[in-house]
N, C-alpha and C positions, 0 to 999 in steps of 0.2 A: 858436611855430608861425608857418607865412609863408602871405600870401596876397598874392593878384595882384589888384587892383580894374580893372576897366572901367566906367568911365564918363563919359556928355560932360555931366555934373551939373555945375554949377557948385560945388557942396556938396564936392568930389571932395575937397579940401584939408583942409575941417572933418570928412569920415568917418574921414579917414587919421588925424588927428591923434588921434580917440577911439578908433578901434583900436589906435595906439599906444601910447594911456596905459593901455590892457588888454593890455599885453604881447604883443600881436600886430604881428608884423614886414610890411610893406608893402612887396614886391619885382614886380619883373617879370616873372620864371620862374617863380614856383611854379605848379602843379600845382591847386592849387583855387585859383580865380578867386570873386571877390564881381561879379554884374554890377548894374547901376543903374541902373533904368531912371525918365523921366519918370512919374509919377500921371497915370494917362487921368483921361480928360476925364469926367464926368458926365450930359456933354448931347450929345445930337447933336441936326446939323438936320435935317429932313427936309420935302419940297416939297408938298402936293396943293394942285390948282385953283389953281395958280401962283402960291402963300400960302407961307412958310418958315415951318415951326414948330420951337420948340426941344422936342426931346424928351427925358423922364429916360430915361434906359439904363438903371431898375430896373422901368421900367413896359415894355420893350418885351418882346411875348410872343415872338415868334421875327423872324425877318430871311430874305425869299424873292427869289429869283431866276426871273424871268421875262423869256426873250431879254433878256438882256443888262443890265437891268434891275435892280435891287434894292431892296425893300420892308419898312420897319420895319413893325410889325402890331401896334397898340397898341389895344385894347379893337374890336377888327374893324375899326379903320381902317386904312388901306395908308397910308402916306409915302414917295414915294421917295427915296434915301438917293443919293448921293453918291460911294460906294465897291464895291469889288467883294465880295463876301462874303470872298474871302482877303485882304484889306486889314482887314476887320473883325473876322476870325479873330483877329490878329496886336494889333490896337488894343482889345479887348476880352479877354483873356489873361487880365486880372485881374479880371473880371465872373466869372458863372457861366452864361455859354454856348458852348456844346457845335456843333461842325459836325455831323450828324445825314445828309446826305446832300449830294451833289453842285448843289443847291439849297438846302439851308437849313440855318439855324445856330438854334439853339431856345434859349428862357432857361430852364434846367433848374428855375428856383424856380415855372415856371408850368405845371410838368407836373402834371397832377393825380394819372392812374394809366400803368401800362407794361405793356403784355403782352406776354410773349415769341411768335414767330410762327415756326414749322420755318422752317428756313434760315440760322439765323443774323441773322434779325431783330428786330426790336421794334416796335409799335402804341405809341406815345407819345397818351394823351387829354390835352389842354392844361387848363388851367383854364375857358375859354372854350372848352368842348367841342368842337372842331377837336382833329382825327387829323392826328397825321401816321408816317411809317417809318422809322426807322432802317435802313439798307443793312447789308452784309454787311461794305463798304468800310472804314466807319464803328462795327462792332459792339462790337470790342475796345476801342477807346478810350474810347466811350459807357460800356460795360462798367467800364471800370477808375475813370473820372472817377463814376461813379453808385455805386461800392461794389458791387458784385453778386460 
């Protein structure tokens, strides 16, 4: 078997040696490619009332955007975040976060229950009893991620 490795990781050579020790040939022109990414951080920093707080990603209920400002919500407290929703989507790929509409990303682990709504939409009730909507644009992606 031949594979291609794409990585900026300093462990590239170590991984290459490990693959080759198992009979896997590492080449530059294989159709099968392994992408190595750096491990995502477990913390983000948010601002509230002029103070900077370290936020535990697993405790974040959702991210929402108001007037180009992005906020992380933990226990109904909003912390200002210095990332766009698009940047957060990329940064949080390895976590259970999913974009549900143009202005919100939700932590799937914080969903209490889901109600399907006519017109390819979902109403999500979060464990904090706040509710948000999955719009038609994000309907199929949400449905596939949840496993419906």
